ROPA-851300 format. One record per atom (N, C-alpha, C): residue in three letters; x, y, z. Coordinates in steps of 0.1 Angstrom, whole numbers, plus 2048, in hexadecimal, padded with zeros to 3 digits. Last residue first. Example, Ala and Ser with C-alpha at 12.3 -4.5 7.8 and 13.67 -1.06 7.14 Angstrom:
2
SER8807EA847SER8897F5847SER88180084FALA8847C784EALA87B7D384EALA8847DF84E
This chain:
364
UNK948381AE9UNK948387ADBUNK943395ADCUNK946375B01UNK95137EB00UNK951385AF2UNK931364AFFUNK93036FB09UNK93B379B07UNK93A352AEDUNK93035BAE8UNK92E367AF2UNK94D343AFDUNK95134BAF1UNK947356AEDUNK93D339B11UNK948341B15UNK94C34AB09UNK92B329B02UNK926334B0AUNK93133EB0EUNK93D317AF7UNK935320AEEUNK93032CAF6UNK945309B0DUNK94F312B06UNK94831BAFDUNK92C2FDB15UNK934306B1EUNK93D30FB16UNK9232F0AFCUNK91B2F8B05UNK923302B0DUNK9372E3AEDUNK92B2E9AE6UNK9222F1AEFUNK9482D9B00UNK94C2E6AF9UNK9402ECAF1UNK9452CCB1CUNK93C2CDB11UNK93F2DAB09UNK9632BEB29UNK95A2CAB28UNK9522C9B1BUNK9792AFB3BUNK96D2ACB34UNK9642B7B34UNK99D2B1B3AUNK9902B6B3EUNK9852B2B35UNK9B829FB48UNK9B02A3B3CUNK9A32A8B41UNK9D929AB56UNK9CB29FB57UNK9C52A2B4AUNK9EA27BB4EUNK9E9289B52UNK9DB28EB52UNK9E9260B49UNK9F2268B40UNK9F2277B44UNK9D8256B5CUNK9E6252B5DUNK9EF25AB54UNK9C3273B64UNK9C6267B5DUNK9D4262B5FUNK9AE283B74UNK9BC281B76UNK9C0274B71UNK996296B64UNK99A289B67UNK9A9288B69UNK97E2AEB6AUNK98B2ACB68UNK98F29DB6CUNK95F2BBB5BUNK9662B3B65UNK9752B2B61UNK9492D7B57UNK94E2CAB54UNK9552C3B5FUNK93A2EDB5BUNK9462EFB53UNK94C2E1B4FUNK9182E1B58UNK9232E7B5FUNK92E2E9B56UNK8F62E7B4EUNK9032E1B4BUNK90D2E8B54UNK8D82EDB45UNK8DE2E7B51UNK8EB2DFB4EUNK8D530CB35UNK8D72FDB33UNK8DE2F7B40UNK8D3326B36UNK8C731FB3BUNK8C9310B3AUNK8F432CB3CUNK8E8332B37UNK8DC32BB3EUNK8FC310B4AUNK902318B40UNK8F731FB39UNK8F9305B6CUNK8F230AB60UNK8FC312B57UNK8F52EEB86UNK8FE2F6B7EUNK8F72F9B71UNK8EF2E9BA9UNK8EA2E9B9BUNK8F32F2B93UNK8FC2D5BC2UNK8FE2E1BBBUNK8F82E0BADUNK8F52BDBCDUNK8F72C8BD6UNK8F82D5BCFUNK9072A6BB8UNK8FD2A9BC1UNK9002B6BC9UNK90D29AB9AUNK9122A5BA2UNK9062AABABUNK902288B89UNK907283B96UNK90C28EB9FUNK8FD292B70UNK8F1291B79UNK8F528CB87UNK918292B65UNK91129FB68UNK90529DB72UNK921278B5EUNK92627FB6AUNK91D28BB6EUNK914270B47UNK913268B53UNK916270B5FUNK91C283B35UNK90E282B37UNK90B279B43UNK93827FB34UNK93228BB3AUNK923289B3EUNK939268B25UNK93D268B33UNK937274B3AUNK92F273B0DUNK928267B13UNK92C265B21UNK942286B07UNK93528AB0AUNK92D27FB11UNK958275B01UNK95927FB0CUNK94B283B11UNK94F26AAEAUNK952261AF6UNK95226AB02UNK94E280ADAUNK942279ADDUNK943270AE9UNK96A286AD7UNK961290ADDUNK954289AE2UNK97126FAC9UNK977271AD7UNK96E27BADEUNK963275AB1UNK961269AB9UNK96626AAC7UNK96F28DAA8UNK96128CAACUNK95D280AB5UNK989284AA4UNK98628FAADUNK97828FAB2UNK985271A90UNK98A26DA9DUNK987278AA8UNK97B280A7BUNK973275A81UNK978271A8FUNK991291A76UNK984296A7AUNK97B28CA81UNK9A327DA6EUNK9A6285A7AUNK99928BA7FUNK997274A57UNK99926BA62UNK99C272A6FUNK99928BA47UNK98C286A4BUNK98C27CA57UNK9B428DA45UNK9AD298A4BUNK99F293A50UNK9B9275A37UNK9BF277A44UNK9B7282A4CUNK9AB279A1FUNK9A726EA28UNK9AD270A36UNK9BA290A14UNK9AC291A19UNK9A8286A22UNK9D328EA0AUNK9D228EA19UNK9C428FA1EUNK9D02909EFUNK9D42839F4UNK9D4282A03UNK9C82AA9ECUNK9BE2A09EAUNK9C32939F0UNK9D32C2A05UNK9D62B99FAUNK9CC2AE9F9UNK9CF2D2A1AUNK9C42D2A10UNK9C72C8A05UNK9E62CFA29UNK9DA2CCA30UNK9CF2CAA25UNK9FA2D8A16UNK9FA2CBA1CUNK9ED2C7A22UNK9F22F2A12UNK9F22E9A07UNK9F32DBA0BUNK9F52FDA2BUNK9E82FBA26UNK9E72F2A1BUNKA112FEA2BUNKA0A2F5A35UNK9FC2F3A30UNKA17311A17UNKA1C303A16UNKA142F9A1FUNKA09328A21UNKA05322A14UNKA0A313A13UNKA00326A44UNKA0932AA39UNKA05323A2DUNK9DE32BA4FUNK9EA323A4DUNK9F3329A43UNK9C733BA4EUNK9CF33BA5AUNK9DC333A5AUNK9B9339A36UNK9BD346A3BUNK9C6347A47UNK9B531DA36UNK9BD324A2BUNK9C2332A2FUNK9A431AA4BUNK9B2315A4CUNK9BB31BA41UNK98D328A42UNK99432CA4EUNK9A2327A4EUNK97F320A2CUNK98A329A29UNK99232CA36UNK96A311A35UNK97430AA2DUNK981313A2BUNK965321A56UNK96131BA49UNK96C315A42UNK95832DA74UNK963326A6DUNK95E31FA61UNK94E33EA8FUNK94E33EA81UNK95A337A7BUNK946328AABUNK94C334AA5UNK94D333A96UNK93C312AB9UNK93331BAB2UNK939328AACUNK94E301AC3UNK94930BACDUNK941316AC5UNK9582F1AAFUNK94F2EBABAUNK94B2F5AC5UNK967302AA0UNK95C2FBA99UNK9532F5AA4UNK97B30BAB1UNK971315AABUNK96530DAA6UNK9882F3AB4UNK9832FAAC0UNK978304ABBUNK9922EEA9BUNK9882E5AA1UNK9812EBAADUNK9A3304A98UNK998301A8EUNK98D2F9A94UNK9B5300AACUNK9AD30BAACUNK9A030AAA3UNK9C12E9AA2UNK9BA2E8AAEUNK9B12F4AB0UNK9CC2F4A8BUNK9C22E9A89UNK9BA2E8A96UNK9DF305A97UNK9D430AA8FUNK9C9300A8DUNK9F02F2AA2UNK9E92FBAAAUNK9DD301AA3UNK9FA2E7A8AUNK9F22DEA93UNK9EA2E7A9DUNKA082FDA81UNK9FD2F8A79UNK9F42EFA82UNKA1C2FFA95UNKA1230AA92UNKA06306A8BUNKA2A2E9A91UNKA222EAA9DUNKA182F5A9CUNKA262DDA6FUNKA2D2E5A79UNKA242E5A86UNKA232BBA63UNKA1D2C8A65UNKA262D0A70UNKA2C2A2A61UNKA302ABA56UNKA2B2B9A58UNKA20294A76UNKA2E297A77UNKA332A1A6CUNKA07290A6BUNKA0829AA76UNKA1729EA78UNKA0D27CA59UNKA08288A54UNKA0A293A5FUNKA14267A6BUNKA1E26DA62UNKA1A27AA5CUNK9FB263A76UNKA06267A7EUNKA1126DA76UNK9EA25BA61UNK9E8268A67UNK9F426DA70UNK9E9245A51UNK9F624CA51UNK9F425AA58UNK9D2237A55UNK9D2241A4AUNK9DF249A49UNK9D522AA6DUNK9D6223A60UNK9D722BA54UNK9CF23FA7EUNK9DD23AA7EUNK9DF232A71UNK9B4242A79UNK9BD24EA76UNK9CB249A75UNK9AB229A81UNK9AA22DA73UNK9B3239A6FUNK9AF22CA9CUNK9B6221A95UNK9B6224A86UNK99D240AA2UNK9AB242AA4UNK9B4238A9CUNK985233A9CUNK98923FA95UNK998242A96UNK98521EAAFUNK98621BAA0UNK98A227A98UNK98322CAC6UNK98F224AC4UNK990221AB5UNK96A238AC3UNK976241AC5UNK983239AC1UNK959222AC1UNK95A22CAB6UNK967234AB7UNK95C216ADAUNK96020FACEUNK962219AC2UNK95222BAEAUNK960226AECUNK96521FADFUNK93822CAE2UNK940238ADFUNK94F234AE1UNK92F213AEBUNK92E217ADDUNK937222AD9UNK934214B07UNK93A20AAFEUNK93A20EAF0UNK93C226B1FUNK934228B14UNK939220B08UNK93F216B3EUNK946219B32UNK93C21BB27UNK931228B59UNK93121CB51UNK938220B44UNK938236B7AUNK938237B6BUNK938229B65UNK93224BB95UNK93223DB90UNK93023EB81UNK93F25FBB0UNK93B25DBA2UNK93C24EB9EUNK934268BCDUNK93C25DBC8UNK93725ABBAUNK93628ABDAUNK930280BD1UNK939274BCEUNK94129EBE8UNK93C293BEFUNK936288BE7UNK94B2AFBD4UNK9402B3BDCUNK9392A8BE3UNK9622ABBC5UNK9572A1BC4UNK94A2A4BCCUNK9722C0BCAUNK9712BBBBCUNK9672B0BBAUNK9612D8BE0UNK96B2CEBDCUNK9692C8BCEUNK95F2F8BEEUNK9592EEBE5UNK9642E5BE0UNK95C309C0CUNK965301C04UNK95E2F7BFCUNK95632AC17UNK95031DC12UNK95A316C09UNK96133DC32UNK963338C25UNK95C32BC22UNK95C345C4DUNK96134FC44UNK96134AC35UNK955330C5DUNK94C33BC5DUNK950346C52UNK95F315C47UNK95E31BC54UNK955327C53UNK9642F6C35UNK95C303C36UNK95D308C45UNK9822E5C3FUNK9762E7C37UNK9702F5C39UNK9A52E2C3CUNK99A2E4C44UNK98E2E8C3BUNK9B52C9C28UNK9B22D7C2BUNK9A72D7C35UNK9B82AFC20UNK9C02B3C2CUNK9BD2C2C30UNK9A72ADC0AUNK9B52AAC09UNK9BE2AFC15UNK98C2B0C06UNK9932BBC0BUNK9A32B9C0BUNK98B29BBEAUNK9832A2BF5UNK98B2AEBF9UNK9A9298BDEUNK99F28FBE2UNK997296BEDUNK9B52AABC3UNK9B32ABBD1UNK9A72A2BD5UNK9C929ABAAUNK9BC29FBAEUNK9BB29FBBDUNK9EB2A6BA9UNK9E129BBA9UNK9D42A1BADUNKA0D2AFBA0UNK9FF2B2BA2UNK9F62A6BA1UNKA282B3BA1UNKA222A6BA5UNKA142A7BA8UNKA252D6BA5UNKA2E2CABA3UNKA272BEBA8UNKA112EDB94UNKA132E5BA0UNKA1C2D9B9CUNKA1C309B81UNKA172FCB82UNKA1A2F5B8FUNKA1B326B6EUNKA1E320B7BUNKA16313B7CUNKA27325B4BUNKA1F32AB57UNKA23323B64UNKA3731BB38UNKA2931CB34UNKA20322B40UNKA4F318B42UNKA4E321B37UNKA40324B33UNKA48318B66UNKA4D312B59UNKA4B31CB4EUNKA4C319B88UNKA4A321B7CUNKA5031BB70UNKA3D304BA0UNKA48307B97UNKA44310B8CUNKA352F8BC1UNKA31300BB4UNKA3E303BADUNKA2E2D8BD0UNKA352E5BCFUNKA302ECBC3UNKA1C2C3BD0UNKA262C4BDBUNKA2D2D1BDBUNK9FA2CABCAUNKA072C7BC6UNKA112C9BD1UNK9D72C4BC2UNK9E22C5BCCUNK9EF2C3BC5UNK9B82D3BB8UNK9C42CDBB5UNK9CF2CFBBFUNK99F2DFBC2UNK99F2D3BB9UNK9AC2CCBB7UNK9872F4BD2UNK9952EEBD2UNK9952E1BCAUNK976312BD0UNK976304BCCUNK9842FFBCBUNK96A328BE8UNK976323BE1UNK974315BDDUNK95B347BF2UNK959339BEEUNK965335BE5UNK95535DC0DUNK95D358C02UNK95A34ABFFUNK943365C21UNK94736FC17UNK94F36AC0BUNK926353C2AUNK935352C28UNK93935CC1EUNK90A353C2BUNK91235DC33UNK92135DC31UNK907332C20UNK90033DC27UNK90A346C2FUNK91531BC19UNK917328C12UNK912334C19UNK90D308C2AUNK91B30BC2BUNK91E317C23UNK8F3305C23UNK8F530AC30UNK90430EC32UNK8F62FBC09UNK8F0308C0BUNK8F330EC19UNK8FF2E1C0FUNK9082EBC08UNK9032F9C0AUNK8E72D8C1AUNK8F42D8C22UNK8FE2E2C1CUNK8CB2EEC12UNK8D32E2C11UNK8E02E3C19UNK8BD305C12UNK8BB2FDC1DUNK8C32EFC1CUNK8C4311BFAUNK8C9318C06UNK8C730FC12UNK8D12FFBDEUNK8C5302BE7UNK8CA306BF5UNK8E5310BC7UNK8E5306BD2UNK8D930ABDBUNK8F1314BA7UNK8E6316BB0UNK8E630BBBBUNK908325B92UNK90631AB9CUNK8FA31EBA4UNK91032AB70UNK90832FB7CUNK905323B85UNK92D32BB5DUNK923323B64UNK91D32BB6FUNK934348B4AUNK93633AB4DUNK92A334B54UNK936363B46UNK93135BB3BUNK93234CB3DUNK94136DB5FUNK934372B59UNK92E36AB4EUNK94A356B78UNK94D35CB6BUNK941360B64UNK93D34FB8FUNK94A356B90UNK94E35CB83UNK91E351B9CUNK92434FB8FUNK931357B90UNK903344BB1UNK91034BBAFUNK916347BA2UNK8E8342BC7UNK8EC342BB9UNK8F934ABB7UNK8D6330BDEUNK8E2339BDCUNK8E7337BCEUNK8B2330BE0UNK8BF32BBDAUNK8CA336BDCUNK89B33CBE7UNK89F32FBEEUNK8AB329BE8UNK89C353BD8UNK89134ABD7UNK89533CBDBUNK8BC359BDEUNK8B235CBD4UNK8A7351BD3UNK8D3367BF4UNK8CA35CBF2UNK8BF361BE8UNK8F5371BEBUNK8E7374BEFUNK8DE368BECUNK913369BF8UNK90A366BEDUNK8FC369BF1UNK92C380C03UNK921376C06UNK917375BFBUNK948381BEDUNK93F388BF6UNK93337FBF8UNK956373BDAUNK95E37BBE4UNK955384BECUNK955352BCBUNK94F35FBCFUNK957365BDAUNK968340BC1UNK95A33FBBDUNK95234CBC0UNK98833ABB7UNK980342BBFUNK972342BB9UNK99631ABB5UNK990325BAEUNK98732DBB7UNK9B730BBBDUNK9A830DBBEUNK9A3318BB6UNK9D12F5BC6UNK9CB2FFBBCUNK9BC2FFBBEUNK9E72F3BE1UNK9DA2EFBDBUNK9D62FABD1UNKA062E4BECUNK9FE2EFBE7UNK9F22EABE1UNKA182D8C0AUNKA152D9BFCUNKA0C2E5BF8UNKA0C2CFC29UNKA172CFC20UNKA122CFC12UNKA002D9C49UNK9FD2D6C3BUNKA0A2D8C32UNKA012E0C63UNKA0A2D5C5FUNKA082D1C50UNK9EE2F4C66UNK9FC2F7C68UNKA062EDC63UNK9D42F2C4CUNK9DA2EFC59UNK9E92F2C5AUNK9C2309C3DUNK9CE302C3AUNK9D52FFC48UNK9AD319C40UNK9A930BC3DUNK9B6303C3BUNK9B6333C44UNK9AF32DC4FUNK9AC31EC4DUNK9BF33DC2CUNK9C9338C35UNK9C2330C41UNK9A7346C22UNK9AD33AC1CUNK9B7334C25UNK9A435CC33UNK99A352C33UNK99F345C2DUNK9BA36CC2DUNK9B9366C3AUNK9AF35BC3BUNK9B3373C11UNK9C036CC15UNK9BF365C22UNK99E381C07UNK99B373C0CUNK9A836CC10UNK9A8399C00UNK99D399C09UNK99A38BC0FUNK9BC393BEDUNK9C0398BFBUNK9B5397C05UNK9AC38DBD8UNK9B4382BDEUNK9B8386BECUNK9A03A6BD2UNK99839ABD5UNK9A038FBDDUNK9B73B5BCDUNK9AE3B9BD9UNK9A53ADBDCUNK9C13A9BB6UNK9C83A9BC2UNK9C03ACBCFUNK9AC3AEBA4UNK9AF3A0BA8UNK9B73A0BB5UNK9B13CABA3UNK9A33C5BA7UNK9A43B6BABUNK9CB3CDB9AUNK9C83CFBA8UNK9BA3CBBADUNK9DE3BAB85UNK9D03BFB87UNK9CC3C0B96UNKA003C4B8AUNK9F63BBB87UNK9E83C1B89UNKA193D0B8FUNKA103D6B85UNKA053CDB81UNKA293C7BA2UNKA2A3C0B96UNKA213C6B8BUNKA223D8BB7UNKA303D8BB2UNKA313D2BA5UNKA073CFBBBUNKA0A3DDBB8UNKA183DEBB1UNKA093B4BC2UNKA023B8BB6UNKA053C6BB1UNKA193B7BD9UNKA1E3B0BCEUNKA173B4BC1UNKA083C5BEAUNKA143CBBE6UNKA1A3C4BDAUNK9F43B1BEDUNK9F03BEBE7UNK9FD3C5BE2UNKA0439EBFBUNK9FD39ABEEUNK9FA3A7BE6UNKA0B3AAC12UNKA153A7C09UNKA103A4BFBUNK9F13ACC1DUNK9F83B8C1AUNKA043B5C10UNK9EB391C21UNK9E3399C18UNK9EA3A6C14UNKA0937DC22UNK9FE385C28UNK9F638CC1EUNKA1D371C14UNKA1936BC21UNKA0E373C28UNKA24367BF2UNKA22371BFCUNKA1C36BC09UNKA3435DBDBUNKA2F356BE6UNKA2E35FBF3UNKA3F36EBC8UNKA3136BBC7UNKA2C364BD3UNKA5A373BC7UNKA5237CBCFUNKA44379BD0UNKA5D366BA7UNKA6436BBB2UNKA5B375BBAUNKA40350BA0UNKA4A35AB9CUNKA51360BA8UNKA2B340BA8UNKA3833ABA4UNKA43343BA0UNKA15350BACUNKA1B34ABB8UNKA29343BB5UNKA09358B94UNKA13361B9BUNKA1A35ABA6UNK9F6348B8AUNKA0234BB82UNKA0C353B89UNK9E3347BA0UNK9EA33BB9BUNK9F733FB93UNK9E6360BB9UNK9E035CBACUNK9E9351BA6UNK9EF351BD9UNK9EF35CBCFUNK9E8357BC2UNK9FB34ABFAUNK9F034ABF0UNK9F2355BE6UNKA09339C16UNKA0A342C0AUNK9FF340C01UNKA14332C37UNKA0A333C2DUNKA0C33DC22UNKA34324C3DUNKA2B32FC3FUNKA2132FC33UNKA48310C3DUNKA3A30DC41UNKA30318C42UNKA61316C32UNKA5E31AC40UNKA50317C45UNKA64307C1AUNKA7030CC21UNKA6C30FC30UNKA4B302C0EUNKA532F7C13UNKA5E2FCC1CUNKA2E315C17UNKA3B315C11UNKA4430AC17UNKA0E308C14UNKA1930CC1DUNKA2630BC16UNK9F5317BFFUNK9FB30CC06UNKA05311C10UNK9E631DBDFUNK9E9321BECUNK9EE315BF4UNK9DC32DBC1UNK9E4322BC7UNK9E7326BD5UNK9BE335BAEUNK9C9338BB8UNK9D032BBBCUNK9AC345B94UNK9B2338B99UNK9BD33CBA3UNK99235DB9BUNK99E358B95UNK9A334BB9BUNK979346B92UNK98434FB8EUNK98535AB99UNK96A326B88UNK96D331B91UNK97833AB8BUNK95B30DB81UNK95D319B79UNK95E325B82UNK9682EDB89UNK9612F9B8DUNK965305B84UNK9652CFB80UNK96D2DAB7BUNK9652E7B7EUNK9662B4B96UNK95E2BEB90UNK9672C9B8CUNK97B297B8FUNK9782A3B97UNK96F2ADB8FUNK984276B90UNK97C280B8AUNK97928BB93UNK990261B9DUNK99926AB96UNK991275B8FUNK97C251BA6UNK98125ABAFUNK98B264BA9UNK97523DB93UNK96E24BB92UNK974255B9CUNK983227B84UNK98822EB90UNK98223CB90UNK97821DB6DUNK97C213B78UNK98021AB85UNK973235B61UNK96822BB62UNK96C221B6DUNK98A242B5EUNK981247B68UNK97523EB6AUNK996236B49UNK99B233B56UNK992238B61UNK98A242B33UNK985235B38UNK98A231B45UNK99B258B30UNK98C25AB33UNK98624DB39UNK9B224AB29UNK9B2253B35UNK9A3255B39UNK9AD23EB11UNK9AF235B1DUNK9AE23EB2AUNK9AA255B02UNK99F24CB03UNK9A1244B10UNK9C425FB04UNK9B9267B09UNK9AD25EB0BUNK9D324AAF8UNK9D524DB06UNK9CA255B0CUNK9CA24EADEUNK9C7241AE5UNK9C8243AF4UNK9D5266AD9UNK9C7265AD9UNK9C2259AE0UNK9F025FAD9UNK9EB269AE3UNK9DC268AE4UNK9F124EAC3UNK9F4249AD1UNK9EF252ADBUNK9EA25FAAEUNK9E1254AB1UNK9E424EAC0UNK9F0282AB3UNK9F2275AAEUNK9EA26AAB4UNK9EA29AABCUNK9F7296AC0UNK9FA288ABBUNK9D029DAB5UNK9DA2A6AAEUNK9E82A3AB2UNK9C328EAC6UNK9C5288AB9UNK9CF290AB1UNK9BF29EADCUNK9CB295ADCUNK9CD28FACEUNK9A72ABADDUNK9B32B2AD7UNK9BF2A9AD5UNK99629CAECUNK99529BADDUNK9A12A2AD6UNK99C2A3B07UNK9A0296B01UNK9A0295AF2UNK9AA2C3B0EUNK99E2BBB0AUNK9A32AEB04UNK9C22CBB28UNK9BE2C9B1BUNK9B12C1B19UNK9C72E4B40UNK9C42D6B3EUNK9BE2D5B30UNK9E12FDB3AUNK9D42F9B3EUNK9D12EAB3AUNK9F8308B32UNK9F92FFB3DUNK9EC2F9B41UNK9EC30BB11UNK9F830DB1AUNK9F8303B25UNK9D7300B03UNK9D530BB0CUNK9E030DB16UNK9E22F1AEAUNK9D52F5AEDUNK9D5301AF6UNK9FD2ECAE5UNK9F52F0AD9UNK9E62F4ADDUNKA062E6AFFUNKA0C2F1AF7UNKA022F6AECUNK9F82D0B05UNK9F52DCB0DUNK9FB2E8B06UNKA042BEAF4UNK9F62C2AF2UNK9F22CEAFAUNKA1F2BDAFDUNKA1B2C2AF0UNKA0D2C6AEFUNKA1C2B4B18UNKA222C0B15UNKA1E2C6B08UNKA1229CB22UNKA092A5B1DUNKA0F2B2B18UNKA2127CB1CUNKA21289B22UNKA18292B1BUNKA1825BB22UNKA18266B18UNKA18273B1F
């Protein structure tokens, strides 16, 4: 199954949430369930989802092997594959881009270049975690790349802490691709896959700390049998209720609004019985609100929640296994989540009731 439709209705080129797949039909939802369970038999496809910013892509240009780095969305446009910090700053200025971001990226250009061997082929996506040395606070290094996101705490006397001490830059690396391409939805890595550890990159040196997708952990998972059965049964019930035909009668705009409705509902934003009526066209709302379609809407809601609960059951196993780094959303010990490189594509496991809520409320 291709993820083009679901990424369109959710977050463009970004990685989709598994519960959203029910909005693409019962087969897509079944694929999302199977994708999550594939991590049980092969936990190596699981990566920590770092809450860093900005996102960058870097590597060596296929044509000449010269190192290049830029903000993720810019490296795929003409002139975006710059080869020095000066070129990067000039690019930002000429394109009218945010110069604060440009200055940050230019300052770490040479440090990122130092971890890419001369014979490296392809590109890596990562997230900037800090751009000045992290101060020590009561025997911990504490950093937060996004003001309303995850706060990371690392014991200063730990192995990771020793790698953080005094380094002016921090970078979390997580995805590899053979090349970059500009699509209608943004810049994307070609043939992308989860980066296994350092994936051929050099590690931490005196200028930069490198955080990886597994941080040296070997994740272990057991199938959440009860939640798996509930999710599969809910999807089967949705299909038996003619849910797929019903979705086919809706416009893509309506499906997108349904996704927004669920997102608002599970991130603590204001949403009530009138929200859909106020946000759908009259003919489409008539379909959604029709009494004969009530069983389908209820089955969709049940499937959405069941897949969400399966995701949480897997998250609850993974989160305690992240060693070396403590993660908090506010005062709650939670991280941004994880990404699974499933046979159907990448999906992300995020506790939207904690992480996404904090992000939304911080921006209100």
